[in-house]
C-alpha angles and dihedrals in degrees: 000000000000127000116261131201132198116207115199126200094232132038110267115249126232089249094055092045089052088054093052091045090052090048092049092052092058122093133308085036130072129186124222096176129020127179119173130171142150099332111336139088132201117177136166107215133196119200103214094200093073104357095250117161131209140171114223124194127186118185127150108332096333129100116185128183115193119189117237127223088293121029134150131211092239092053089049088052092050094052093042089052092051091052095044094046091052100038102028129228116333126229090237139014122204122196 
C-alpha cells in the first residue's frame, strides 16, 4: 500500500483535529502511540480487523497516512474514510 496525503484549503483547527483523533481511537482501530499538540496530531494506528498498521500525521492543512510494515488496501480505505468523513473532501489528494 502506498502513502496517501490529503491537502486541505485551510489550516485544520485544533477542534477538527480532536474530532478525527476521537474517531481514530474507536474500534476497529487501536492506537499505540499518540502525540497531540496545538494544532497537530501524530498517531500510530492498528486496524484490528486485519492487523494493518499506519502512521497518521496532521499538521497545518496536510493529512498524511503512511503504511506500516503490514498494511492492506482495505484498512487504508477504512482509515481514509474516517478522515474524509470527519474533515470533508480535501482540495487535493496525493498518492
